[in-house]
Structure formats: structure tokens, C-alpha cells
C-alpha positions as CSV (number, residue, x, y, z in Angstrom):
1,M,-4.8,23.9,-18.5
2,N,-6.1,20.4,-17.9
3,Y,-3.1,19.1,-19.6
4,L,-0.8,21.0,-17.4
5,I,-2.6,19.8,-14.2
6,Q,-2.3,16.2,-15.3
7,S,1.3,16.7,-16.3
8,L,2.2,17.8,-12.8
9,T,0.7,14.6,-11.4
10,Y,2.5,12.4,-14.0
11,F,5.7,14.3,-13.1
12,R,5.4,13.0,-9.5
13,I,4.8,9.4,-10.8
14,I,7.9,9.4,-13.0
15,T,10.1,11.2,-10.4
16,G,9.8,8.3,-7.9
17,P,12.0,5.8,-9.8
18,I,14.4,8.6,-10.8
19,L,14.8,9.6,-7.2
20,F,15.4,6.1,-6.2
21,L,18.4,5.9,-8.6
22,L,19.8,9.2,-7.6
23,I,19.6,8.4,-3.9
24,A,20.3,4.7,-3.7
25,V,22.6,4.1,-6.7
26,F,24.4,7.4,-7.5
27,D,24.4,9.2,-4.2
28,F,23.4,12.4,-6.0
29,F,21.7,13.8,-2.9
30,G,21.7,17.5,-3.9
31,L,20.0,16.7,-7.3
32,A,17.6,14.3,-5.6
33,L,16.7,17.1,-3.0
34,L,16.1,19.6,-5.8
35,I,13.9,17.3,-7.9
36,F,12.1,16.0,-4.8
37,V,11.2,19.6,-3.7
38,V,9.9,20.4,-7.1
39,A,8.0,17.1,-7.2
40,A,6.5,17.7,-3.8
41,A,5.5,21.2,-4.8
42,T,3.5,19.8,-7.7
43,D,1.3,18.0,-5.1
44,Y,0.0,21.4,-3.9
45,F,-0.2,23.0,-7.4
46,D,-2.1,20.4,-9.3
47,G,-4.9,20.4,-6.8
48,Y,-4.8,24.2,-6.5
49,L,-5.0,24.7,-10.3
50,A,-7.8,22.0,-10.6
51,R,-9.9,23.7,-8.0
52,K,-9.2,27.2,-9.2
53,Y,-10.1,26.5,-12.8
54,N,-12.9,24.1,-12.0
55,L,-11.1,21.2,-13.6
56,V,-11.3,18.6,-10.9
57,S,-11.7,15.2,-12.6
58,V,-12.3,11.7,-11.5
59,L,-8.9,10.7,-13.1
60,G,-7.2,13.5,-11.2
61,T,-8.9,12.5,-7.9
62,V,-7.7,8.9,-8.3
63,L,-4.2,9.7,-9.7
64,D,-3.2,12.4,-7.2
65,P,-3.0,10.2,-4.1
66,I,-1.3,7.4,-6.2
67,A,1.3,9.8,-7.4
68,D,2.0,10.8,-3.9
69,K,2.4,7.2,-2.9
70,I,4.7,6.3,-5.7
71,L,7.0,9.3,-4.9
72,I,7.0,8.6,-1.2
73,T,7.5,4.8,-1.6
74,F,10.5,5.1,-3.9
75,A,12.1,7.9,-1.8
76,I,11.7,6.2,1.6
77,I,13.0,2.8,0.3
78,A,16.0,4.7,-1.3
79,L,16.6,6.5,1.9
80,G,16.5,3.4,4.0
81,L,19.2,2.0,1.8
82,A,21.4,5.2,1.5
83,L,21.2,5.7,5.3
84,N,21.6,2.0,6.1
85,S,18.8,2.6,8.5
86,I,16.7,-0.2,9.9
87,Y,14.6,2.5,11.5
88,V,13.8,4.3,8.3
89,G,13.2,1.0,6.5
90,F,10.9,-0.2,9.3
91,V,8.9,3.0,9.5
92,G,8.7,3.1,5.7
93,C,7.3,-0.4,5.7
94,L,4.6,0.7,8.3
95,I,3.7,3.6,6.2
96,L,3.5,1.5,3.1
97,A,1.4,-1.2,4.9
98,R,-1.1,1.6,5.8
99,E,-1.2,2.9,2.3
100,F,-2.0,-0.8,1.0
101,W,-4.7,-1.1,3.8
102,V,-6.4,2.2,2.9
103,A,-6.2,1.3,-0.8
104,A,-8.1,-1.9,0.1
105,L,-10.6,0.0,2.2
106,R,-11.2,2.4,-0.8
107,D,-11.7,-0.5,-3.1
108,M,-14.2,-2.2,-0.6
109,N,-16.0,1.1,0.0
110,A,-16.3,1.8,-3.8
111,R,-17.8,-1.6,-4.3
112,N,-20.3,-0.9,-1.4
113,E,-21.3,2.5,-2.4
114,N,-19.6,3.9,0.7
115,S,-16.8,5.9,-1.0
116,S,-17.4,8.8,1.3
117,A,-15.8,6.8,4.3
118,T,-12.4,7.1,2.7
119,E,-12.5,10.5,1.0
120,V,-9.2,12.2,1.6
121,T,-9.3,14.2,4.9
122,F,-7.4,17.3,6.0
123,L,-5.4,15.3,8.4
124,A,-4.4,12.9,5.5
125,K,-3.1,15.8,3.7
126,I,-1.1,17.0,6.7
127,K,0.2,13.4,6.8
128,T,1.5,13.6,3.3
129,S,3.0,16.9,3.9
130,I,4.9,15.7,7.0
131,Q,6.1,12.6,5.1
132,L,7.4,14.9,2.3
133,L,9.0,17.1,4.9
134,A,10.8,14.2,6.5
135,I,12.1,12.9,3.2
136,A,13.3,16.4,2.3
137,G,15.0,16.6,5.7
138,F,16.8,13.3,5.2
139,L,17.9,14.3,1.7
140,L,19.2,17.7,3.0
141,G,21.0,15.9,5.8
142,L,22.7,13.6,3.3
143,Y,23.5,16.3,0.9
144,T,25.1,18.6,3.6
145,N,26.5,15.6,5.5
146,S,24.7,16.8,8.6
147,A,24.0,14.2,11.3
148,L,21.9,16.7,13.2
149,I,19.5,17.2,10.2
150,I,19.3,13.4,9.7
151,F,18.7,13.0,13.5
152,L,15.9,15.6,13.5
153,S,14.4,14.1,10.3
154,N,14.0,10.8,12.3
155,F,11.6,12.6,14.6
156,I,9.7,14.2,11.8
157,L,9.3,10.7,10.2
158,F,8.1,9.4,13.6
159,L,5.5,12.1,13.7
160,A,4.5,11.2,10.1
161,L,4.1,7.6,11.2
162,I,1.9,8.5,14.1
163,I,-0.4,10.6,11.8
164,T,-0.2,7.9,9.2
165,I,-1.5,5.3,11.7
166,Q,-4.1,7.7,13.0
167,T,-5.5,8.4,9.6
168,G,-5.5,4.7,8.8
169,L,-7.6,3.9,11.9
170,S,-10.0,6.7,11.2
171,Y,-10.6,5.5,7.7
172,T,-11.0,1.9,9.0
173,I,-13.6,3.0,11.6
174,A,-15.5,5.1,9.1
175,S,-15.5,2.1,6.7
176,L,-16.9,-0.2,9.3
177,I,-19.7,2.1,10.3
178,K,-22.7,1.6,8.1
179,K,-24.3,4.5,6.4
180,I,-27.5,5.5,8.1
């Protein structure tokens, strides 16, 4: 079972570059959407299975958010290119900057025995879900050639950005407050 759980996480990691090629190079939006939805679903199932079978591991705890970031990074950059959208590109850069910032905070906190300050929060899980929803929306809009779906996905991406910034600020504040 542990092998299956880790395989789901690894699937997300290798899917990122494949999605980039499908979206930005080949314009295979339908296939990209299908693969993306499956990859996004593995984000839920690997954690669910690990908790259900009491197989939560340090490796899984570290790799799971990295797999999410790899998937989202490749997808958002590819979408910025495919949509020729400065907005998607800029928001994507802001999201990525937050991810680098939080990664640095996690490293700092691990070195200072304050890892609890940057443990994944429920709101951060919501953030990831909304980011995944926005990406799926853009892919659906591209696949169906629907300007309306793409337009609505811009709003979902903006909501994801707001939550992304908020969680980044929360992690920053928690990291700066000394443990009592």
C-alpha cells in the first residue's frame, strides 16, 4: 500500500512536465485536462490512503506539497503561454514567489526547531484546491474554446492568488513569533 501511495505522489511530479508539453507545445487541451484532473485527484487520494492505513511518512509529508507545486508550476506557466496572457503569467509568478518564500520559511523553521510554524494548514489545502480548480477551468475553456469559461477561470485564479498571499502572510507571521 505504501508503494501505491508514493506512486500517486510521483505521478503528480512526472505529470507536470508532460502537461507543459501537451498545453504549450502540442495544444492537446482535452488530453491535458484529463491527465490534469487525474493528477489533481491523486493529491486527495495519496493523503487519504496514508491516513486511513496509518502510513503517513516523513518522505510523503515532504514530497506531497512539492508534487503539488511541480504540477501547478508547469501547468500555470504552460497556460500563460497557451493563453498568451500576461495576467495568468503575472499571477502565476506571484503564486510561485509565495511558494519559494514559504519553502524558505520552512527551511528556516526546520533549522530553528520551529517547524510547527509552517505546518500545512486547512486554508493552504483550500488554496491548492482552488489553484487546481482554476487550472482545470482554463484547460476546459481551451478545450471547448469557451471564452466564458476562460473568463470565469480568471476570477477563480484571482481568488487563488488572494488565498495564496494570505496563507503566505500567515506562515510568515507564525515564523516570526517566537515559541513560548
